[in-house]
KEGUVO-554784 format. One record per residue: chain; x, y, z of N, C-alpha, C, CB in turn. Coordinates in Angstrom, 2 decimals, m for minus. Glycine has a CB too. Layout:
N
> mol|neast|nnorth|nup|caeast|canorth|caup|ceast|cnorth|cup|cbeast|cbnorth|cbup
> A|X|Y|Z|X|Y|Z|X|Y|Z|X|Y|Z .
...
# end
This chain:
127
> mol|neast|nnorth|nup|caeast|canorth|caup|ceast|cnorth|cup|cbeast|cbnorth|cbup
> A|33.09|17.45|60.58|32.76|18.52|60.14|33.50|19.58|60.94|31.39|18.59|60.13 .
> A|33.92|20.70|60.47|34.54|21.73|61.22|33.66|22.98|61.50|35.75|22.13|60.51 .
> A|34.37|23.49|62.84|33.67|24.82|63.16|34.52|26.11|62.96|33.22|24.80|64.63 .
> A|33.56|26.94|62.71|34.22|28.31|62.27|34.26|28.92|63.67|33.29|29.30|61.06 .
> A|35.20|29.51|64.23|35.37|30.28|65.17|35.59|31.89|64.82|36.39|29.70|65.84 .
> A|34.98|32.72|65.33|35.23|34.15|64.99|35.42|34.99|66.29|34.02|34.73|64.12 .
> A|36.28|35.86|66.06|36.53|36.81|67.41|36.72|38.26|66.71|38.10|36.31|68.44 .
> A|36.35|39.15|67.34|36.33|40.47|66.81|36.19|41.52|67.92|35.22|40.60|65.81 .
> A|36.35|42.89|67.67|36.49|43.84|68.57|36.12|44.98|67.67|37.86|43.88|69.26 .
> A|35.38|45.98|68.20|35.14|47.64|67.43|36.15|48.35|67.98|33.60|48.56|67.76 .
> A|35.99|49.54|67.22|36.52|50.80|67.78|35.53|51.58|69.05|36.67|51.80|66.45 .
> A|35.96|52.61|69.52|35.14|53.35|70.10|34.04|54.16|69.31|35.89|54.09|70.76 .
> A|32.79|54.36|69.59|32.01|55.27|68.82|30.82|55.78|69.54|31.59|54.64|67.59 .
> A|30.34|56.63|68.96|29.08|57.48|69.47|27.85|57.19|68.91|29.21|58.90|69.24 .
> A|26.87|57.06|69.79|25.42|56.87|69.06|24.52|57.97|69.50|24.66|55.40|69.44 .
> A|23.48|58.17|68.44|22.64|59.02|68.94|21.24|58.49|69.89|22.29|59.74|67.76 .
> A|21.09|57.37|69.94|19.83|56.96|70.76|20.81|55.71|71.62|18.20|56.32|69.62 .
> A|21.33|56.27|73.07|21.85|55.42|74.06|20.90|54.12|74.37|22.06|56.27|75.32 .
> A|19.56|54.26|74.65|18.57|53.08|74.99|18.37|52.07|73.78|17.07|53.69|75.40 .
> A|18.39|52.67|72.48|18.26|51.85|71.31|19.42|51.15|71.12|17.94|52.57|70.15 .
> A|20.75|51.48|71.61|21.93|51.10|71.26|22.06|49.92|72.30|23.00|52.26|71.29 .
> A|21.63|50.19|73.60|21.77|48.75|74.54|20.53|47.70|74.27|21.73|49.15|76.35 .
> A|19.69|48.18|73.66|18.47|47.31|73.39|19.10|46.26|72.12|16.96|48.40|72.86 .
> A|19.71|46.76|71.35|20.47|45.99|70.26|21.56|45.38|70.53|20.81|46.70|69.28 .
> A|22.45|45.97|71.64|23.25|45.22|72.25|23.15|44.00|73.33|23.79|46.00|72.64 .
> A|21.68|44.25|73.71|21.40|43.04|74.68|21.03|41.98|74.10|20.42|43.24|75.63 .
> A|20.24|42.32|72.69|20.10|40.87|71.69|21.24|40.37|71.42|19.46|40.99|70.27 .
> A|22.03|41.21|70.81|23.52|40.58|70.54|24.21|39.64|71.54|24.52|41.72|70.42 .
> A|24.16|40.18|72.79|24.86|39.70|74.03|24.01|38.23|73.93|24.62|40.81|75.63 .
> A|22.87|38.25|73.97|21.91|36.80|74.23|22.52|35.87|73.07|19.91|37.04|73.96 .
> A|22.56|36.38|71.94|22.24|35.71|70.85|23.96|35.26|70.38|21.23|36.75|69.72 .
> A|24.97|36.24|70.59|26.41|35.99|70.14|27.20|36.12|71.15|26.91|36.85|69.12 .
> A|27.08|36.64|72.24|27.77|36.71|73.47|28.74|38.00|73.48|28.56|35.36|73.68 .
> A|28.06|38.80|72.83|28.73|40.27|72.49|29.13|40.76|74.09|27.42|41.55|71.59 .
> A|30.38|41.60|74.19|30.53|42.26|75.36|30.69|43.58|75.20|31.48|41.80|76.05 .
> A|30.10|44.58|75.71|30.16|46.15|75.77|30.83|46.67|76.71|28.99|46.77|75.88 .
> A|31.90|47.65|75.95|32.57|48.55|76.89|32.36|49.97|76.60|34.01|48.29|76.92 .
> A|32.36|50.76|77.58|32.03|51.92|77.62|33.21|52.89|78.27|30.79|51.90|78.27 .
> A|33.42|54.18|77.57|34.39|54.89|78.13|33.87|56.64|78.10|35.81|54.51|77.26 .
> A|34.15|57.16|79.23|33.38|58.55|79.25|34.36|59.32|79.01|32.61|59.03|80.54 .
> A|34.28|60.06|77.89|35.14|61.15|77.30|35.25|62.73|78.09|34.53|61.35|75.80 .
> A|33.91|63.19|78.53|33.79|64.28|79.33|32.19|64.11|79.88|34.16|65.70|78.45 .
> A|31.92|65.04|80.69|30.34|64.81|81.22|29.48|64.72|80.63|29.80|65.54|81.87 .
> A|29.72|64.99|79.09|28.34|65.00|78.31|28.69|63.99|77.01|27.83|66.75|77.75 .
> A|29.56|63.27|77.19|30.13|62.20|76.02|30.57|60.85|76.67|31.55|62.83|75.17 .
> A|30.01|59.96|76.13|30.15|58.37|76.63|30.28|57.94|75.26|28.75|57.54|77.57 .
> A|31.28|57.04|74.94|31.51|56.24|73.63|31.39|54.89|74.01|32.91|56.48|72.92 .
> A|31.27|53.97|73.16|31.17|52.40|73.42|31.71|51.60|72.22|29.60|51.93|73.67 .
> A|32.20|50.39|72.56|32.95|49.73|71.74|32.35|48.27|72.35|34.63|50.13|71.80 .
> A|32.78|47.11|71.42|32.32|45.87|71.58|33.10|44.82|71.34|31.36|45.74|70.96 .
> A|33.01|43.77|71.94|33.88|42.64|71.23|33.00|41.31|71.38|35.50|42.43|72.01 .
> A|33.38|40.37|70.62|32.76|39.17|70.54|33.41|37.93|70.05|31.77|39.36|69.87 .
> A|33.16|36.56|70.60|33.65|35.43|70.30|32.45|34.49|69.87|34.45|34.96|71.42 .
> A|32.29|34.36|68.58|31.24|33.42|68.30|31.25|32.41|67.25|30.23|34.06|68.09 .
> A|30.46|31.32|67.00|30.37|30.44|65.84|29.38|30.75|65.06|30.24|29.14|66.13 .
> A|28.37|31.88|65.22|27.47|32.19|64.27|28.05|32.76|63.22|26.53|32.93|64.71 .
> A|27.40|32.69|62.04|27.63|33.41|60.75|26.84|34.53|60.72|27.38|32.62|59.55 .
> A|25.58|34.66|61.55|24.99|35.76|61.05|24.89|36.98|61.98|23.76|35.37|60.61 .
> A|25.98|37.26|62.71|26.02|38.36|63.66|26.26|39.55|62.94|27.04|38.19|64.71 .
> A|26.83|39.78|61.65|26.74|41.05|61.03|25.48|41.61|60.55|27.53|41.04|60.02 .
> A|24.55|40.78|60.20|23.14|41.25|59.85|22.81|41.82|61.41|21.97|39.87|59.18 .
> A|22.85|41.24|62.40|22.46|42.06|63.41|23.19|43.28|64.09|22.24|41.29|64.24 .
> A|24.21|43.22|63.65|25.12|44.79|63.76|24.86|45.59|62.83|26.67|44.77|63.66 .
> A|24.23|45.28|61.76|23.91|46.49|60.61|22.78|47.47|61.27|23.22|45.78|58.97 .
> A|21.97|46.78|62.30|21.14|47.61|62.94|21.74|49.16|63.69|20.56|46.66|63.93 .
> A|22.68|48.75|63.99|23.56|50.27|64.53|23.48|51.32|63.55|25.30|50.09|64.74 .
> A|23.27|51.36|62.22|23.35|52.10|61.24|22.11|53.41|61.73|23.11|51.12|59.81 .
> A|21.10|52.85|62.22|20.15|53.56|62.37|20.23|54.82|63.85|19.06|52.46|62.39 .
> A|21.36|53.92|64.43|21.76|55.27|65.50|23.09|55.70|65.66|21.40|55.01|66.96 .
> A|23.69|55.86|64.62|25.10|56.53|64.53|24.77|57.99|64.08|26.19|55.74|63.39 .
> A|25.71|58.95|64.30|25.40|60.03|63.77|26.20|60.21|62.36|25.63|61.06|64.76 .
> A|25.97|60.89|61.62|26.38|61.24|60.19|27.88|61.03|60.15|25.98|62.80|59.77 .
> A|28.71|61.70|61.14|30.12|61.36|61.10|30.75|60.53|61.85|30.75|62.25|61.23 .
> A|30.09|59.56|62.20|30.64|58.15|63.14|30.65|57.21|62.28|29.72|57.57|64.43 .
> A|31.80|56.16|62.52|31.93|55.14|61.76|32.21|53.82|62.81|33.07|55.48|60.70 .
> A|31.39|52.70|62.78|31.86|51.76|63.49|32.72|51.04|62.75|30.96|51.06|64.03 .
> A|34.08|50.34|63.23|34.79|49.77|62.48|35.14|48.26|63.19|35.89|50.70|62.17 .
> A|34.57|47.32|62.69|34.76|45.98|63.46|35.98|45.13|62.93|33.42|45.07|63.32 .
> A|37.03|44.71|63.55|38.29|44.18|63.02|37.84|42.50|63.46|39.90|44.97|63.84 .
> A|37.74|41.81|62.53|37.48|40.38|62.91|38.22|39.17|62.38|36.22|40.14|62.61 .
> A|38.68|38.47|63.07|39.65|37.39|62.58|38.49|35.95|62.60|41.25|37.23|63.82 .
> A|38.77|35.09|61.95|38.02|34.02|62.13|38.84|32.59|61.64|36.70|34.32|61.35 .
> A|38.62|31.67|62.06|39.48|30.40|61.57|38.58|29.40|61.80|40.90|30.07|62.34 .
> A|38.70|28.39|60.67|37.98|26.87|60.79|38.92|25.92|61.42|37.56|26.20|59.28 .
> A|38.39|25.10|62.59|38.89|24.38|63.15|38.00|22.91|62.77|39.01|24.94|64.48 .
> A|39.09|22.16|62.60|38.45|20.38|62.36|38.17|19.89|63.60|39.60|19.13|61.68 .
> A|37.70|18.71|63.33|37.63|17.99|64.76|38.81|17.63|65.56|36.99|16.75|64.62 .
> A|39.90|17.33|64.74|41.00|17.03|65.53|41.78|18.35|65.91|41.87|16.03|64.80 .
> A|41.22|19.48|65.89|41.84|20.72|66.49|42.81|21.46|65.68|42.52|20.39|67.69 .
> A|42.81|21.03|64.29|43.89|21.65|63.46|43.03|22.94|62.86|44.57|20.50|62.18 .
> A|43.87|23.88|62.96|43.08|25.04|62.12|43.33|25.03|60.45|43.63|26.60|62.72 .
> A|42.37|25.05|59.92|42.20|24.93|58.42|42.31|26.18|57.52|40.89|24.36|58.16 .
> A|41.68|27.04|58.04|41.47|28.44|57.40|41.59|29.59|58.17|40.24|28.57|56.85 .
> A|42.07|30.39|57.85|42.31|31.76|58.72|41.74|32.85|57.61|44.18|32.09|59.21 .
> A|41.01|33.84|58.29|40.24|34.68|57.79|40.61|36.09|58.49|38.86|34.18|57.95 .
> A|40.58|37.06|57.89|40.78|38.41|58.19|40.07|39.52|57.62|41.92|38.64|57.98 .
> A|38.72|40.08|58.45|38.27|41.30|57.57|37.79|42.46|58.48|37.05|40.88|56.54 .
> A|37.50|43.56|58.04|37.37|44.50|58.66|35.59|44.87|58.13|38.67|45.51|58.35 .
> A|34.75|45.39|58.82|33.43|45.57|58.80|33.20|47.17|59.16|32.75|44.53|59.81 .
> A|33.11|48.18|58.12|32.82|49.38|58.47|31.36|49.89|58.47|33.57|50.09|57.73 .
> A|31.02|50.36|59.57|29.31|50.68|59.55|29.18|52.11|59.78|28.35|49.88|60.82 .
> A|28.52|52.94|58.75|28.30|54.12|58.86|26.64|54.58|58.76|29.17|54.66|57.89 .
> A|26.25|55.82|58.95|24.71|55.77|58.97|24.06|55.48|57.64|24.15|57.09|59.47 .
> A|25.10|55.23|56.41|24.19|55.15|55.38|25.07|54.07|54.30|23.79|56.80|54.76 .
> A|26.14|53.46|55.07|26.86|52.50|54.35|27.37|51.36|55.35|28.04|53.22|53.60 .
> A|27.32|50.17|54.62|28.10|49.04|55.26|29.09|48.51|54.43|27.25|47.93|55.66 .
> A|30.36|48.52|54.57|31.39|48.00|53.77|32.26|46.88|54.47|32.23|49.12|53.35 .
> A|32.60|45.83|53.77|33.80|44.86|54.60|34.90|44.97|53.56|33.36|42.99|54.95 .
> A|35.92|44.72|54.11|37.53|44.84|53.65|37.72|43.41|54.01|38.71|46.07|54.54 .
> A|38.00|42.36|53.28|38.10|40.78|53.14|39.79|40.92|52.86|36.97|39.93|51.65 .
> A|40.73|40.73|53.80|42.01|40.79|53.43|42.59|39.66|52.30|42.71|40.73|54.69 .
> A|41.65|38.59|52.29|41.74|37.64|51.28|41.72|37.89|49.88|40.88|36.88|51.46 .
> A|40.84|39.26|49.99|40.69|39.48|48.51|41.86|40.74|47.95|38.96|39.98|48.23 .
> A|42.44|41.23|48.85|43.47|42.16|48.56|44.24|41.65|47.51|44.29|42.45|49.69 .
> A|44.45|42.64|46.61|45.30|41.86|45.30|46.67|42.01|45.68|45.10|42.56|43.65 .
> A|47.93|40.95|46.21|49.28|41.32|46.40|50.09|41.53|45.13|49.91|40.33|47.20 .
> A|49.72|41.60|44.07|50.28|42.13|42.81|50.30|43.69|43.05|49.35|41.68|41.47 .
> A|49.38|44.42|43.39|49.23|45.93|43.18|49.96|46.11|44.71|47.38|46.65|42.89 .
> A|49.80|45.53|45.90|50.82|45.81|46.85|52.33|45.92|46.39|50.71|44.81|47.82 .
> A|52.53|44.83|46.03|54.19|44.39|45.58|54.46|45.68|44.31|54.33|42.28|44.70 .
> A|53.61|46.05|43.55|53.84|46.97|42.53|54.20|48.34|43.31|52.55|47.08|41.54 .
> A|53.17|48.88|44.33|52.98|49.98|45.06|54.47|50.36|45.65|51.84|49.70|46.15 .
> A|54.85|49.00|46.43|55.95|48.94|47.11|57.46|49.04|46.41|55.77|47.80|47.77 .
> A|57.47|48.60|45.26|58.29|49.02|44.40|58.42|50.51|43.89|58.06|48.29|43.52 .
> A|57.36|50.93|43.53|57.27|52.33|42.96|57.66|53.56|44.11|55.68|52.54|42.40 .
> A|57.55|53.19|45.62|57.84|54.02|46.73|59.18|53.76|47.17|56.91|53.85|47.80 .
> A|59.83|52.57|46.72|61.24|52.57|47.33|62.41|53.26|46.31|61.67|50.94|47.67 .
# end
């Protein structure tokens, strides 16, 4: 049996309710080993980011709770890589995706779903 290992990091973002954000992150820290980073922009504004390394596939559902505390103009962009490691330590599959969370949408950009033909056509047209 293989294990899927996921590593990810978000951009820095603002929240409308810091105590609610910290509650969400504390639950994610306990369940998924998430680590919080914060940066003070000025006296009135602090922004947050997070990173994680997990073998759980359920973290994306937990992170959707962030929608409730994001300003309308904000987006949380989580860049995630994952790989499946077999029992002998070999990497079997590699996955890359971005999860974009706003106050009213959650979108995922899966790199394996991008169409190489469209990319090649675009490159040919621009050269």
